[in-house]
C-alpha positions as CSV (number, residue, x, y, z in Angstrom):
1,X,212.4,141.2,161.7
2,X,212.3,137.7,160.6
3,X,208.4,137.4,162.0
4,X,207.4,140.6,160.2
5,X,208.9,138.9,157.0
6,X,206.8,136.0,157.5
7,X,203.9,138.1,158.4
8,X,204.1,139.9,155.3
9,X,204.5,137.0,153.1
10,X,201.5,135.5,154.9
11,X,199.3,138.9,154.2
12,X,200.4,138.9,150.5
13,X,199.5,135.0,150.0
14,X,196.1,135.8,151.6
15,X,195.5,138.9,149.3
16,X,196.6,136.6,146.2
17,X,194.1,134.0,147.2
18,X,191.3,136.8,148.1
19,X,191.7,138.2,144.5
20,X,191.9,134.7,142.9
21,X,188.8,133.4,144.6
22,X,187.0,136.9,143.5
23,X,187.9,136.3,140.0
24,X,186.8,133.0,140.0
25,X,183.5,133.6,141.6
26,X,183.0,136.5,139.3
27,X,183.6,134.5,136.4
28,X,181.3,131.6,137.4
29,X,178.7,134.2,138.2
30,X,178.8,135.6,134.8
31,X,178.9,132.3,133.3
32,X,175.8,131.2,135.4
33,X,174.1,134.5,134.4
34,X,174.7,134.1,130.7
35,X,173.8,130.3,130.7
36,X,170.5,131.5,132.8
37,X,169.8,134.3,130.1
38,X,169.9,131.5,127.1
39,X,167.8,129.0,128.7
40,X,165.2,131.4,130.0
41,X,164.9,132.6,126.6
42,X,164.4,129.1,125.3
43,X,161.8,128.6,128.2
44,X,159.9,131.8,127.3
45,X,159.9,130.3,123.6
46,X,158.7,127.2,124.7
47,X,156.0,128.5,126.8
48,X,154.6,130.7,124.1
49,X,154.7,127.8,121.6
50,X,152.7,125.2,124.3
51,X,150.3,127.8,125.0
52,X,148.8,127.8,121.3
53,X,148.4,123.8,121.9
54,X,147.2,124.5,125.6
55,X,143.8,122.8,124.4
56,X,145.4,119.5,123.6
57,X,147.6,119.9,127.2
58,X,144.4,120.6,128.9
59,X,142.3,117.8,127.7
60,X,145.6,115.3,128.3
61,X,145.5,116.4,131.8
62,X,141.8,116.0,131.9
63,X,142.1,112.3,131.0
64,X,144.3,111.8,134.0
65,X,142.4,113.6,136.2
66,X,139.2,111.5,135.2
67,X,141.1,108.1,135.7
68,X,142.4,109.2,139.2
69,X,138.7,110.0,140.5
70,X,137.7,106.4,139.3
71,X,140.7,104.7,141.3
72,X,139.6,107.2,144.1
73,X,135.9,105.8,143.7
74,X,137.1,102.2,143.8
75,X,138.8,102.9,147.0
76,X,135.7,104.5,148.6
77,X,134.1,101.1,147.9
78,X,137.0,98.8,149.1
79,X,136.9,100.8,152.6
80,X,133.1,100.6,152.5
81,X,133.0,96.9,151.5
82,X,135.8,95.7,154.0
83,X,133.9,97.7,157.0
84,X,137.4,98.8,158.1
85,X,139.4,101.8,159.0
86,X,142.7,100.7,158.1
87,X,143.9,99.1,154.7
88,X,147.6,98.0,154.4
89,X,148.7,100.8,157.0
90,X,146.6,103.6,155.5
91,X,143.5,105.1,156.8
92,X,140.7,106.2,154.2
93,X,141.8,109.9,154.4
94,X,145.5,109.0,154.0
95,X,144.6,106.8,150.9
96,X,142.5,109.7,149.3
97,X,145.5,112.1,149.8
98,X,147.8,109.5,148.8
99,X,145.8,109.2,145.4
100,X,145.2,112.8,145.0
101,X,148.6,113.9,145.6
102,X,149.6,111.2,143.1
103,X,147.4,112.3,140.4
104,X,148.9,116.2,140.9
105,X,152.4,114.5,140.6
106,X,151.5,112.9,137.3
107,X,150.3,116.1,136.1
108,X,154.1,117.3,136.7
109,X,155.9,114.3,135.9
110,X,154.4,111.4,134.1
111,X,152.7,113.3,131.3
112,X,155.4,115.6,130.4
113,X,158.2,114.3,128.1
114,X,160.1,115.6,125.2
115,X,160.9,111.9,123.8
116,X,158.9,112.4,120.5
117,X,160.6,115.7,120.1
118,X,164.1,114.3,120.8
119,X,163.3,111.3,118.2
120,X,162.2,113.5,115.5
121,X,165.2,116.0,115.8
122,X,167.7,113.0,115.5
123,X,165.8,111.3,112.9
124,X,164.8,114.2,110.8
125,X,168.0,116.0,110.8
126,X,166.9,119.0,112.6
127,X,169.4,118.3,115.2
128,X,172.0,119.7,113.0
129,X,170.4,123.0,113.5
130,X,170.9,123.2,116.7
131,X,174.6,121.9,117.2
132,X,175.7,125.0,115.5
133,X,174.0,127.2,118.0
134,X,176.0,128.7,121.3
135,X,174.1,126.4,123.8
136,X,173.8,122.9,125.0
137,X,171.4,120.8,123.1
138,X,170.4,118.4,125.9
139,X,170.1,121.4,128.3
140,X,167.6,122.9,125.4
141,X,165.6,120.2,125.5
142,X,165.7,119.9,129.5
143,X,164.3,123.7,129.7
144,X,161.5,122.5,127.3
145,X,160.7,119.7,129.3
146,X,160.2,121.7,132.5
147,X,158.4,124.6,130.8
148,X,156.1,122.1,129.6
149,X,155.9,120.4,132.8
150,X,155.2,123.8,134.3
151,X,152.3,124.5,132.0
152,X,150.6,120.9,132.3
153,X,150.9,121.4,136.2
154,X,149.2,124.8,136.0
155,X,146.4,123.3,133.8
156,X,146.0,120.5,136.0
157,X,146.4,121.7,139.6
158,X,143.0,123.5,139.5
159,X,140.8,120.5,139.0
160,X,142.7,118.7,141.9
161,X,142.2,121.7,144.1
162,X,138.5,121.7,143.6
163,X,138.5,118.0,144.6
164,X,140.4,118.5,147.6
165,X,137.8,121.1,148.6
166,X,135.1,118.7,148.2
167,X,136.9,116.1,149.8
168,X,138.4,118.0,152.4
169,X,137.1,115.8,155.2
170,X,139.3,112.9,153.6
171,X,142.4,115.0,153.0
172,X,145.4,115.1,155.1
173,X,146.9,118.7,155.0
174,X,151.0,119.0,155.4
175,X,152.1,118.7,159.0
176,X,154.4,121.7,159.0
177,X,156.0,123.6,156.4
178,X,159.2,121.7,156.6
179,X,157.6,118.7,155.5
180,X,155.9,120.2,152.7
181,X,159.0,121.9,151.2
182,X,161.1,118.4,151.5
183,X,158.2,116.7,149.7
184,X,158.5,119.7,146.8
185,X,162.0,118.9,146.9
186,X,161.5,115.3,146.3
187,X,158.9,115.8,143.5
188,X,161.5,118.2,141.8
189,X,164.2,115.4,142.1
190,X,161.8,112.9,140.6
191,X,160.9,115.3,137.7
192,X,164.7,115.5,137.0
193,X,165.0,111.6,137.3
194,X,162.0,111.2,134.9
195,X,163.6,113.6,132.4
196,X,166.9,111.8,132.2
197,X,165.6,108.3,132.3
198,X,163.3,109.2,129.0
199,X,166.2,111.1,127.6
200,X,168.2,108.1,127.5
201,X,165.6,106.2,125.8
202,X,165.0,109.0,123.3
203,X,168.5,109.7,122.3
204,X,168.9,105.8,121.2
205,X,167.2,107.4,118.2
206,X,170.7,107.4,117.0
207,X,170.6,103.8,116.4
208,X,167.1,103.4,115.9
209,X,164.6,104.8,113.5
210,X,161.8,105.1,116.1
211,X,162.1,104.9,119.9
212,X,158.0,105.0,120.8
213,X,158.4,101.4,121.5
214,X,160.9,101.3,124.3
215,X,159.5,104.4,125.8
216,X,155.9,102.9,126.0
217,X,157.5,99.7,127.6
218,X,159.1,102.1,130.2
219,X,155.8,104.0,130.8
220,X,153.6,101.0,131.5
221,X,156.1,99.8,134.1
222,X,156.2,103.4,135.4
223,X,152.5,103.6,135.9
224,X,152.9,100.7,138.3
225,X,156.2,100.9,139.9
226,X,156.0,104.8,140.5
227,X,153.2,103.7,143.1
228,X,150.9,106.3,141.1
229,X,148.1,104.1,141.0
230,X,148.3,102.4,144.5
231,X,150.9,102.5,147.5
232,X,153.9,100.1,146.5
233,X,153.4,99.1,150.2
234,X,150.5,97.3,149.5
235,X,152.2,94.9,146.9
236,X,153.8,91.5,148.0
237,X,157.4,91.4,149.8
238,X,159.0,90.1,146.5
239,X,157.3,93.0,144.3
240,X,158.4,95.5,146.9
241,X,162.1,94.0,146.6
242,X,162.0,94.5,142.8
243,X,160.7,98.2,143.0
244,X,163.5,99.2,145.7
245,X,166.3,98.1,143.0
246,X,164.5,100.4,140.3
247,X,164.3,104.3,140.3
248,X,160.6,104.6,139.7
249,X,159.3,104.9,143.0
250,X,161.3,108.3,143.8
251,X,158.9,109.7,141.2
252,X,155.7,109.5,143.3
253,X,155.9,107.0,146.3
254,X,158.7,108.3,147.8
255,X,157.8,112.0,148.1
256,X,154.0,111.2,149.1
257,X,155.5,108.9,152.0
258,X,157.3,112.0,153.1
259,X,154.1,114.1,152.7
260,X,151.9,111.8,154.9
261,X,154.9,111.6,157.3
262,X,155.2,107.8,156.8
263,X,158.9,108.2,156.1
264,X,161.4,108.4,159.1
265,X,164.3,110.9,159.0
266,X,166.7,108.1,158.1
267,X,164.3,106.8,155.3
268,X,164.3,110.1,153.9
269,X,168.2,110.8,154.3
270,X,168.7,107.5,152.6
271,X,165.6,108.2,149.7
272,X,167.5,111.4,148.6
273,X,170.9,109.9,149.0
274,X,169.7,107.0,146.4
275,X,167.6,109.4,144.3
276,X,170.8,111.6,143.7
277,X,172.8,108.2,142.8
278,X,170.4,107.4,140.2
279,X,170.3,110.9,138.7
280,X,173.9,111.3,138.5
281,X,174.3,107.7,137.0
282,X,171.7,108.6,134.4
283,X,173.3,112.0,133.9
284,X,176.7,110.0,133.2
285,X,175.1,107.2,131.0
286,X,173.3,110.4,128.9
287,X,177.0,112.0,128.4
288,X,178.2,109.1,127.2
289,X,175.2,107.9,124.7
290,X,175.2,111.6,123.7
291,X,179.1,111.6,122.7
292,X,178.8,108.1,120.8
293,X,175.3,109.2,119.0
294,X,176.9,112.4,117.6
295,X,179.8,110.5,116.3
296,X,177.3,108.2,114.4
297,X,175.2,111.2,113.6
298,X,178.4,113.0,112.1
299,X,179.6,110.1,110.1
300,X,176.3,109.8,108.2
301,X,176.8,113.4,107.2
302,X,174.0,115.0,108.8
């Protein structure tokens, strides 16, 4: 009797846990679905808006594409003049693949930025209109940013695919589907890292009239420290030590090391762990700055 009583209590507790878990899951599912509806609507509107300016975006992508072709031509000359098959641990096909990959990543990551828009929304007072709407303003900007990335990537990938076909003898294709998927995940995380880095330097518009200067400095540093011009492993050891202390290498160099099979499993795990720490830290800093900035923004009566 005592055993049956205890068993009944156990089943009752189990049923309650089941119904509670089902309620929580349903609530979170509905919350996620509603959020997705909002931000997918934002993304759709942004897509249509940017399509109206696709010529400007295309020219922006073409500029980066031509610059990357010049760098590739320089490396062809370097290998030819040195009469060697390997430079800094890279064969000619690996170097060409690295540079083409860096160009593709640039069209997805380094070109896109909502910095000017965020700066203008804050300083021109249009942020006030967003604050009364039923969505998160930072997530709104994130949705617009990734929509712009998707469009610039689509506009830019065609040119690179043509060059890959022309230089197919010098292009290293993925070792496996898993290798390629891990590479794509690294690129995606690099895009998130890039957004929050520039987002932080954009919302300092709460305290500055113009944030173009700081963002320009970061972009110049990034052009070197991401490894998009040349692999970071070709720099002196002291430089590499500095690069390892910064988040920029996770935007291009780290994903391309994965793609080329030059990163060990330990390095991949450590790299993903580090980039997640960086993203978490930047999100934390951005939330703190956003809160303080809104207080200052409200104090001025915007």
